[in-house]
N, C-alpha and C positions, 0 to 999 in steps of 0.2 A: 412432542411439538406440535405449536398449533400452527392449522392452515391461514394463509393469510385473506385478507378481505375479499379477492376475487374468487378464490377456491370455496370460502364460506359461503359465499353468495350461491355457487353452483351446489355445493353439498344441502344447502336450506332448500333449494328448489325440488332436489329429488324427495327431500322430506315432504314438501308441499305435494308434490304429485303422488306420492305414496298413499297419502293418506285418504283421496277420495277412491281410490284403486282398489284398496283394501276394504274401505266401507261400502263399497258397491257389492264385495264380495259377501260380505258381514248380511246386507241387506237381501241378497239373493236367496243365503241360506236362512235367513228368518222367514223368507215368504214362501219356502219349501216346506215350513213346519205346519203344523195343525196349529190354530189359534192356543190351544192350551200348552201346546211346546215351548211357543215364542217367550211368554213372558210378559208381563203387563207394561203395555206403552213400551216395547223395545223398538217395535217398526219405526214408531212416531220420533224416539230418542235419535235412532241411526238415521234417520231421514233428515233430522234438523241438522245433525252432525255433518251430514254429506253436503246438504246445501252450504252451509259455514264453509266447508272445505272446498267445495268449488269456487265460492266467490272469492276466496282466497287465492286461489289457483289463476283465476284470471286476474285478479289485482298483480299478481306476480308478472305478468307480462304486459303491464302499463308502464311503461319509463318514466312517465312525468308523475307519477305517484311516489315510487320508490318502494324500496322494500318493506314489506309488512309481513309478520310470522307470528303464529301463535305459541305462546311461550308453553314450553315442556309441561309446566306444572297444569296447562289446561287438558292435555290428551292424558295426563295422570289421573285427574280428577274423572274424566269422561270414562276412562277405564273402569275406575273403582264403581262410578254410577251404573256402567253397563253389566258389570259383574253382579251387581244385586237386582236389575230389571230383566236380562235374559236368563233362561233356563237353557238354552243352546250353547253346548260347551263350543262346537265349531264356530259359529258368529263371534262368542267372546275371542276364540282363538285368533282370528283375523284382526281384531282392534289390538289385541294384545302382541300381535309379533308386529304390527307397525309402531307400537309405542315401545318394543324392545330395539328394533331398528333406530328409531328416532335418538333411544337412549345411547344408544353404540357409537351414534355418529357426533351428539352433541356433548357426551361425557365419556368417561373412563370404564373399562370393563370392570370395576370393582361395583360401580354403580349397576351396571347391566346384571351382574351377578345376584346383587342384594334383591334387584326387581324382580329377577324370574325365581327366587328365592319366595320373598313375599307372595307373590301371584300363585305361584304351587300351592302354597300354605292355605292362601284364602279361597282357592278353586277348591282344595280337600275339605275346607271345613263347610264349604256351601254344599257339596257333595254329601257329606255325610248328616247336614241338617233335612235335606231333601231326600234322601234314601234310607233303606233299612241297613244298620250295621250288621252284616253276617260274613261270616270267612269265606263264601263263595266268591265275594266281590273285593277281596284283597288284592287278587292279580288286575283287576282292573283297575283299582286305587293306584296300585304301582306302576300300570301301564301311563295311567292318566300322568300322574306325577313326574315321572320320567320324562314322558313324550313334553310335557308343557315346559319343565325345567331347562329340557336339552334344546329345544326349539327356540325358547328365548334366549338363552346364553349363545345360540348358535346364528342366531339372526342379528344380535346384538354383536357378535364377533365380526360378520361381516360388514357391518356398517363402520364398526370401529377401524377395521382394515381399510375399508375404503378411504375414512378421513386419514389414517396415517399415509395411506399410497398418496392421496392427493397431496396433503402436507409435504412428505417426502420430495413429490415432484416438483412443488413451489421452490422448495428448499433449493434444492440441487440448480433450478433455473435461477433461481438469486444468485446461487453460488458463481454460476457460468457468466452473468453480467456483471459480475467484479473484476472479471480478468479483462481488461481493457489496455489495449497498447497506447492509447493518447495518456492514460492515467498514468502509465509508467509501470515497470516490473517491479520495484519495489512496494510500492502503493499497494498494486494489485494482491501482492502476494499477501502483505499485511494484512489486506482487508479479509482476504480468504482463510488465511490462520486464526484470524480473532474470530470468525465465526463459528470454526470449527471449535475453538476453545468454548465458546459461549454455548454452542448446542450439545458439545458432549460433556459440560461443567467440569472442565479440567484446568489444570494450572499452567499447563505449557505446549505448544505445538511447535513441530520441527517439520520443514520442509528440506530432503537433501536431495540435489542433483546433480549427475554426473556431466560434465561439459566433456565431450569427446573430442572437441576441436583443440581444448587446451591441455586436456587430460588431467584436470581439475574436479575437486568436488565441491560444490558451493551448498552453503546450510544456512538455512534462513531459521531462525528460532525468535519466536514470540512468548512472550509471559502473559497472562491473563491481564488486563487494563492496561498494558502497555501502549501506548499511543503515539510513541516517537518512531521518526524514520527506521524503517529495516533495513539494514545493512546485511549482506551475507558473509560468512566466516568462508575464506578460500583456502581449502586443505589439500594435501596430497592423495592420490589414490591409495596409498599404504595406511589411510583411515577408514577405507572404505566398509572395513568391516565393523565400525563402531555405527555406521548409519545404515547400510545397504546390507548388514548382517551377512552370514555366510551360506543364506539358502536364499537366492534373490525371487524364488516364487511362494516364499511362505508369507500367509497373513497369520500374526501371531497375538496373543495377549498375555500378558504376565501380570498377576496380582500379588505377588510376592517375590522380590529380586533376588535375596539373600538366601543362602544356603541352596537346597535342592530346588526352592522356588514353586510357585504355584502359578501353570500357566495351562493354555491351550491353543491349538492353532489348527490349519489345515494349507492343503496347498492350493494356490488360487486358482491353478489351471483346472486340475478336476476336483476339488473339494474334499479329498482324502485326509483324514486326520494325521496329522504329524507325528510320530512317535518320538523323534528327538527334535525338540524346539530349539531354533536358533535364540542365544541369548545375548544380549547387552555385555560387552567387554566391562570388566569390574573397574576400571578408572573410570569410565563413562558412568558407569552406575551411581558411582559416588560424587562424580561432579553433578548430574542432574538431581538426584535426591527424591526419584519417584518412587511411590509405593506400586503404583500399578501404570502399566502402558501398552497401548495398541500400537501396531505397527503393520502398515500395508504396503506393498510393493506400488510404484507410479511405472506406470506400461504406457510406451510411447512407440506407436506402429510395432505393436506385438514384442518390443524388448523392453525389459526392465530398463528404465534409467535413473531409479531413485529411489525414495520411500517416505512415506509422511508419517509422523509418530505424534502419538496425544500421550503426556504424561500427566497423572494427578498424584497427589501426596496424600489427599484425605477420601476417595471413594474406590469401592471396588467396582470394575468393569465386567459386564455379562459378555454371553454369548452375542446375544442380538445387538450390543454395541460394534462388536467386531465385525459382525455381520453389516450393519448399516454404515458402517466405516466404511468396509471395504466397496460397496456399492457406491458409496461418496467418492474416492479417490479413482475409482474405475470411471466414474462419469467425467472426473477431471482431466483425465488423461489427454484426451483430444483438444481441449481447449487449451491444456498448458501447453501442448505441442505447438497449436495455433500461434500462442502469444509469443513462444520463443521463436518461431519462424519469422512471422510479423515483424517482431523486434530486430531479427538480423536481416529482413528484407529492406526493413525500413534504413538500418544504418548503411547497408549498401547503396540504398538507392540517395542518402544524405550524401555519401561518398563521390558518386556520381554526378549528385547535382553542384557538389563544392569544386570536383573537376570542371564542369563546365564553367560554372561561373569564373573560376579561375583563369581558364582559356580565354573567355569573353573580354575580362579586365584587361590580361596580357595583350591581346589581340586588340583592342578598341581603346580603352581610356589610358594605357601605358604609351601607346603608341601615339596618341594625341598629345600626352604631356610631354614627350619627348620632342615633338615637333615643335611644340611651343617653346621648349626651352632653346632649341637652335634658332628660331627666329627672334627670340629674346637677346639670343647673343649675337646676331645679327645686326639687329636693331642700336643695340648698345655700341658696338663698334663703329657704325655710321653717326652716331650723335656725335656733335663737334665736340672738341676737348674742353672746351671752355664753359659748356654747360655741365659742371660736377653734379649739381642736384639731379637733374634727369637720369645722368649715368647711375648714381648710388640708386635711386629709384629702380631703374630696371634691373639694377645686381640685385635687388632685395628681392624683387619679384621673381627674379630667375633663381634666387637661393631657394624662395618658397615651393615653386615649382619642384626643384630639383628632391626638396624633402619630401613633399607628397608624393614623387614618384619613388623613390625608395621606398616609403612605407606603403604605396600598394605594391611594388615589387615583394615587400616581405608578405603582405599579404596573401598575394598569389603564390610564393612558396609556402606557406604556412596551410593553405586550402587544398594544397594537394594531397592526395592519401599516400600515406607512407607503408612501404611493406619493409619494416624492419625486423630483423633476423637477430637472435642473439649473438652471432659471428661478426655481425656487422654493427652492434650499437657502440662500441667503444669506438671505432672509427668515425661514425657518424657524428657522435658527440664532438670528440676533437676536432672534426673538421667544421663543425659548426661553431666550437669556440674561437678557431682560429679567424672564421670570418666576422665573428662579434667582436674579436680585438680589432680588426682593420676595419669595421665601419663605427666603433664607438671610440670615447675618449676612455673607457672603463679599463681598470685592470682587472682580468680574469685569471683566477687558478681554478685548474679543473684536475682534481685529484679521484683517480680511478683506481681502487685497492686491485682488482682483481681483471686481467685483460682478458681472461678466459669467463665471461660470465655465462651460466647457464639457467637461462630464463624461456620461458614459453614466448612466442612470437608478439601475441597480443599484447602481453606484460612489456615487453622491450618496446612497441611502436606506442603504448600510452605513457611510458616513462619517457620516453625521448619528447612527447609532444608535453610533457610536463616541464622537463628541462628546457625544451625552447621557449616555450610560453613565458617561463617565470623570468628567464633573461631578458626577454624582451619587457615584460614588465618593471624589472628592476630599472632598465635603460630609458624607457619613457617616463617613470613617474616618479622614481626612489632619489634620483639625483643623487647617485651614489660614484664614488669614486674607486672602490673597488668591490668585489664581489670573489667569492669561495665556493665552489660547488663539488660536493664529495658524494659519490657514489661507491658502495659496497654492499656484498652480498656472504650471508653466512647462511647455515644450514637450514634455519628457520624462516629467514626473510631477507628481502632487497630493499636498502635504505638510498635513499636520494633529499642531499640537504643542500639549499641554497642560503648562502650567508651573505649579507650586503651591509655596509656601513652608511646608508642613506638615512632618509628622514622617517624610514619606517611608515606604518601603516597610522589611521586616524584614532587607534584604540590602541592602550598599553596593556599588558599582560600575555599569557599563554592560554591559547583557544584550540580545540579539535574543530573538525570539518563541522559535526553536528550543531556543537556551541556556535560557530560562525553562521550556520543556516539560521538559527533561532535568533542572532542578533542581525540578520541580513548585512553580513559583512563577508569579506573575503573573496578570492579571487574564484568565481562560479565556475569556470568551465576545469578548472584546476580540483575544484572540489567533486564536480562529477564525474572526472576522468580517475580519481583516486577513489572514490566511491566504486565505480564499474571493476576495479581490481580487487576490491575487497579489502582494500587498503584503509590507513588511518592518515590522515593529515592534520599537522599540528602548524600552528603558525604562532609564534614568536615576535612581538613588535615592543620596540622602545621610542616613541617618538622624539625625533631628533637624532637618534643613535643606530638607527638601522634596525632591520629584521630579520627572522631565520624561518626557513619554510623547510619542512621535514615530510617527506612521503615513505610511509613505512608500508609495505607490500608483504603478506605473510607467505612463504613458501612451503612450511610442513613442519 
């Protein structure tokens, strides 16, 4: 993982400031040595190098100049030259440790190990050329080589760890920024899962979340490279073992899912290894087709509410992958909770605002229109009977006012928040059907297979809204004479069908909600309500012969 621009500048400044500090220490050591122990021109070399480093450090603080940095090849060349110029191992070590730190920050650990090995070998060769080869020097040679190699690798490791830490913090901040209630739940989660797939080089990401209000499990799945809108699967809690596993506190990794498997994991609360790792159910393993999988519990307010999983069919996942993935999911817990809470608050606020607007329309504009209607009726009766044209004009104006009054009254009714429960749904639908028949010339057949629907309240509420809005659309736009509404439920889903013999939509054919989105067609609010339930909307249209709207909401 690479740090982004702002964090790279932070790391580069650390290199810029570390260079003169260690050069000062090298210069102090040289000045404490007798002239014969310094090496030819070593002091002059370090002084010139220190001057360049200080100038660069000053320039870094000048905003108008911009970022200027010495390439690492320059520092490597300076290290090689200093090895030839100086006789002091300590002074050389100061410069060597700085270069090891810079290599650890800018490059990978493999390069740091190679650098430490090359420098250790070169230092041993130089020592051998300048000193006698005696058995009594073997111990000091071992100490020199071990210290040089170990110190270089250790300092590089610290630099590399700092680089990784900065990159990880930047990545976590970037992920948090993707969770935006204004962007929408579906798009925010799509961006999050897409970043996880990219960061871990996996094929698919899954977020499973248990909604305690609906007592359902919502599952968002994203395959690598998929840019389409992300819609959740709506599953019963009986499927929780497939996604939440039978150990809610387990962080697990499997690299072989068949047979005995090959995996490891630990308890996320105390970090202790798990002897018996929870496994994905057999049908789910076959459905996903993964070779390797990471699974970490999503924790909200101290309670496990879901699980995030990454699957790959081409790579082996390591222990550090699971550790890093666990930190990411732990970091996302609170922002995800805030997103769900804000979404819930926004929904409540919208309901409250709709209620307020509904009351204002009812108490304001509606009352005014009723008053205008009464005054028009009085004026129409006062007009002399001989002026038929004026009477017809007033009658037409009065009818227009009455039509707009009815439309506003319908809007007021639709805007009021509904509290629909499963036991009330059938009665509400039948009551609305009766009013619809009385207020329009359309023949309406309402066919409900089951009078004892067993549905969560939220599904009932949205289904009724879809049913009501569909009939209003038919009445207002379809120019139909007959509409048939069917509602039934089985073990797996509830289905609502609205079929009319009107003019149909402007398009011909059968399209899903997602296809209608891409074509910018279809009833927007019905599409959104269906999608919020995890359902599938299908619209069939035959221009001139009617249309059929089908909403399928899965139950398990």
